[in-house]
VEXFI-913790 format. One record per residue (C-alpha): residue number from 0; residue in one letter; y, z, x. Coordinates in nm, 3 decimals. Each point is the difference from the previous one (the first is absolute). Example, Ala and Ser with C-alpha at 12.3 -4.5 7.8 and 13.67 -1.06 7.14 Angstrom:
// VEXFI-913790
+-------+-------+---------+---------+---------+
! numar ! bavex !       y !       z !       x !
+-------+-------+---------+---------+---------+
!     0 !     A !  -0.450 !   0.780 !   1.230 !
!     1 !     S !   0.344 !  -0.066 !   0.137 !
+-------+-------+---------+---------+---------+
//
This chain:
// VEXFI-913790
+-------+-------+---------+---------+---------+
! numar ! bavex !       y !       z !       x !
+-------+-------+---------+---------+---------+
!     0 !     M !  15.705 !  11.332 !  10.567 !
!     1 !     K !  -0.189 !   0.319 !  -0.013 !
!     2 !     L !  -0.377 !  -0.064 !  -0.181 !
!     3 !     D !  -0.020 !   0.286 !  -0.300 !
!     4 !     W !  -0.299 !   0.138 !  -0.118 !
!     5 !     R !  -0.101 !  -0.274 !  -0.291 !
!     6 !     D !   0.051 !  -0.291 !   0.281 !
!     7 !     R !  -0.258 !   0.176 !   0.267 !
!     8 !     R !  -0.256 !   0.067 !  -0.295 !
!     9 !     L !   0.028 !  -0.359 !  -0.137 !
!    10 !     W !  -0.069 !  -0.131 !   0.399 !
!    11 !     A !  -0.299 !   0.296 !   0.013 !
!    12 !     S !  -0.155 !  -0.167 !  -0.349 !
!    13 !     T !   0.051 !  -0.351 !   0.125 !
!    14 !     I !  -0.191 !   0.073 !   0.352 !
!    15 !     I !  -0.305 !   0.157 !  -0.187 !
!    16 !     L !   0.002 !  -0.229 !  -0.289 !
!    17 !     L !  -0.055 !  -0.278 !   0.315 !
!    18 !     L !  -0.297 !   0.212 !   0.196 !
!    19 !     I !  -0.188 !  -0.002 !  -0.346 !
!    20 !     A !   0.062 !  -0.359 !  -0.142 !
!    21 !     V !  -0.066 !  -0.179 !   0.317 !
!    22 !     P !  -0.326 !   0.117 !   0.094 !
!    23 !     L !  -0.123 !   0.021 !  -0.351 !
!    24 !     G !   0.113 !  -0.381 !  -0.052 !
!    25 !     F !  -0.187 !  -0.063 !   0.339 !
!    26 !     A !  -0.338 !   0.141 !  -0.189 !
!    27 !     V !   0.040 !  -0.157 !  -0.316 !
!    28 !     Y !   0.117 !  -0.339 !   0.095 !
!    29 !     G !  -0.127 !  -0.006 !   0.325 !
!    30 !     S !   0.134 !  -0.186 !   0.309 !
!    31 !     S !  -0.198 !  -0.343 !  -0.033 !
!    32 !     V !   0.143 !  -0.303 !  -0.222 !
!    33 !     G !  -0.225 !  -0.162 !  -0.265 !
!    34 !     A !  -0.371 !   0.128 !  -0.105 !
!    35 !     P !  -0.232 !   0.027 !   0.215 !
!    36 !     K !  -0.261 !  -0.298 !   0.106 !
!    37 !     P !  -0.350 !   0.072 !  -0.210 !
!    38 !     T !  -0.291 !   0.067 !   0.207 !
!    39 !     P !  -0.328 !  -0.124 !  -0.026 !
!    40 !     T !  -0.255 !   0.206 !  -0.198 !
!    41 !     P !  -0.163 !   0.198 !   0.295 !
!    42 !     Y !  -0.391 !   0.025 !   0.022 !
!    43 !     P !  -0.188 !   0.121 !  -0.300 !
!    44 !     P !  -0.042 !   0.385 !  -0.024 !
!    45 !     P !  -0.333 !   0.129 !  -0.162 !
!    46 !     T !   0.005 !  -0.037 !  -0.378 !
!    47 !     V !   0.106 !   0.223 !  -0.256 !
!    48 !     E !  -0.218 !   0.100 !  -0.265 !
!    49 !     G !   0.027 !  -0.164 !  -0.294 !
!    50 !     L !   0.194 !  -0.288 !   0.115 !
!    51 !     W !  -0.176 !  -0.378 !   0.113 !
!    52 !     R !   0.082 !  -0.111 !   0.358 !
!    53 !     M !   0.110 !  -0.366 !   0.035 !
!    54 !     E !  -0.022 !  -0.173 !   0.346 !
!    55 !     G !   0.115 !  -0.341 !   0.059 !
!    56 !     S !   0.126 !  -0.249 !   0.203 !
!    57 !     I !   0.248 !  -0.279 !   0.008 !
!    58 !     V !   0.001 !  -0.325 !   0.167 !
!    59 !     D !   0.226 !  -0.315 !   0.029 !
!    60 !     Q !  -0.170 !  -0.332 !  -0.058 !
!    61 !     D !  -0.119 !  -0.038 !   0.443 !
!    62 !     Q !  -0.166 !   0.353 !  -0.056 !
!    63 !     K !   0.282 !   0.208 !   0.196 !
!    64 !     P !   0.044 !   0.327 !  -0.116 !
!    65 !     I !   0.331 !   0.043 !  -0.217 !
!    66 !     E !   0.197 !   0.332 !   0.043 !
!    67 !     G !   0.220 !   0.137 !  -0.231 !
!    68 !     V !  -0.147 !  -0.130 !  -0.307 !
!    69 !     C !   0.139 !   0.194 !  -0.297 !
!    70 !     L !  -0.176 !   0.085 !  -0.263 !
!    71 !     A !   0.121 !   0.032 !  -0.328 !
!    72 !     I !  -0.209 !   0.162 !  -0.327 !
!    73 !     G !   0.121 !  -0.125 !  -0.332 !
!    74 !     P !   0.299 !  -0.119 !  -0.102 !
!    75 !     V !   0.239 !   0.234 !   0.231 !
!    76 !     G !   0.017 !  -0.235 !   0.314 !
!    77 !     C !  -0.012 !   0.150 !   0.350 !
!    78 !     Q !   0.194 !   0.311 !   0.070 !
!    79 !     P !   0.028 !   0.174 !   0.289 !
!    80 !     V !  -0.331 !   0.264 !  -0.050 !
!    81 !     S !  -0.177 !  -0.331 !  -0.070 !
!    82 !     P !  -0.331 !  -0.011 !   0.253 !
!    83 !     R !   0.065 !  -0.254 !   0.242 !
!    84 !     T !  -0.249 !  -0.188 !   0.279 !
!    85 !     D !   0.009 !   0.115 !   0.355 !
!    86 !     K !  -0.005 !  -0.217 !   0.293 !
!    87 !     D !  -0.412 !  -0.084 !  -0.072 !
!    88 !     G !   0.135 !  -0.140 !  -0.326 !
!    89 !     K !  -0.236 !   0.275 !  -0.149 !
!    90 !     L !   0.155 !   0.284 !  -0.271 !
!    91 !     Y !  -0.187 !   0.286 !  -0.225 !
!    92 !     F !   0.131 !   0.158 !  -0.353 !
!    93 !     D !  -0.206 !   0.229 !  -0.207 !
!    94 !     L !  -0.041 !  -0.074 !  -0.395 !
!    95 !     P !  -0.072 !   0.215 !  -0.246 !
!    96 !     V !  -0.346 !   0.048 !  -0.166 !
!    97 !     A !   0.128 !  -0.216 !  -0.320 !
!    98 !     N !  -0.164 !  -0.264 !  -0.215 !
!    99 !     V !   0.316 !  -0.250 !   0.042 !
!   100 !     D !   0.090 !  -0.311 !   0.127 !
!   101 !     Y !   0.256 !  -0.007 !   0.304 !
!   102 !     D !   0.250 !  -0.318 !   0.051 !
!   103 !     F !   0.047 !  -0.029 !   0.424 !
!   104 !     H !   0.284 !  -0.177 !   0.090 !
!   105 !     F !  -0.006 !  -0.053 !   0.417 !
!   106 !     T !   0.336 !  -0.131 !   0.108 !
!   107 !     K !   0.206 !  -0.004 !   0.368 !
!   108 !     P !   0.285 !  -0.268 !   0.066 !
!   109 !     G !  -0.084 !  -0.327 !   0.116 !
!   110 !     Y !  -0.397 !   0.020 !  -0.154 !
!   111 !     Q !  -0.092 !  -0.125 !  -0.389 !
!   112 !     Q !  -0.045 !   0.315 !  -0.213 !
!   113 !     V !  -0.374 !   0.065 !  -0.104 !
!   114 !     D !  -0.051 !   0.172 !  -0.317 !
!   115 !     A !  -0.347 !   0.097 !  -0.123 !
!   116 !     R !  -0.115 !   0.186 !  -0.287 !
!   117 !     V !  -0.293 !   0.247 !   0.111 !
!   118 !     H !  -0.232 !   0.272 !  -0.206 !
!   119 !     P !  -0.109 !   0.207 !   0.244 !
!   120 !     I !  -0.348 !   0.222 !  -0.054 !
!   121 !     G !   0.010 !   0.159 !   0.304 !
!   122 !     P !   0.098 !   0.034 !   0.360 !
!   123 !     G !   0.061 !  -0.331 !   0.126 !
!   124 !     T !   0.111 !  -0.275 !   0.246 !
!   125 !     F !   0.162 !  -0.319 !  -0.043 !
!   126 !     A !   0.183 !  -0.323 !   0.238 !
!   127 !     Y !   0.296 !  -0.225 !  -0.103 !
!   128 !     V !   0.082 !  -0.296 !   0.137 !
!   129 !     M !   0.399 !  -0.033 !   0.011 !
!   130 !     R !   0.180 !  -0.321 !   0.073 !
!   131 !     R !   0.309 !  -0.086 !   0.140 !
!   132 !     G !   0.293 !  -0.153 !  -0.196 !
+-------+-------+---------+---------+---------+
//
């Protein structure tokens, strides 16, 4: 069976398409399965002008730090970009300088959620205790 010029073009086009599509697919979708695990918030960099730095810690009822506690501000719940405590139970975030109340919701599976309404008047610190259950 002899291949004519149309068959050769079809094979060449298919090979070129695969050479483009396969690397592009890996670049877009990656080779890992599922979303990456969120990492704790790193040690705070210097604060930016016009923002108030809030720093705090979350411990359990035995005063042991809790890693991976998520802070949701407002009604949206914990998001992949939400601040989380580090291995020492510490967390930081910046708030815009404003005269408003914030609803903080601290969550972690296996612990009771802690809710707090806060009205900052400047940079500040906080400490909360989360109970198991």
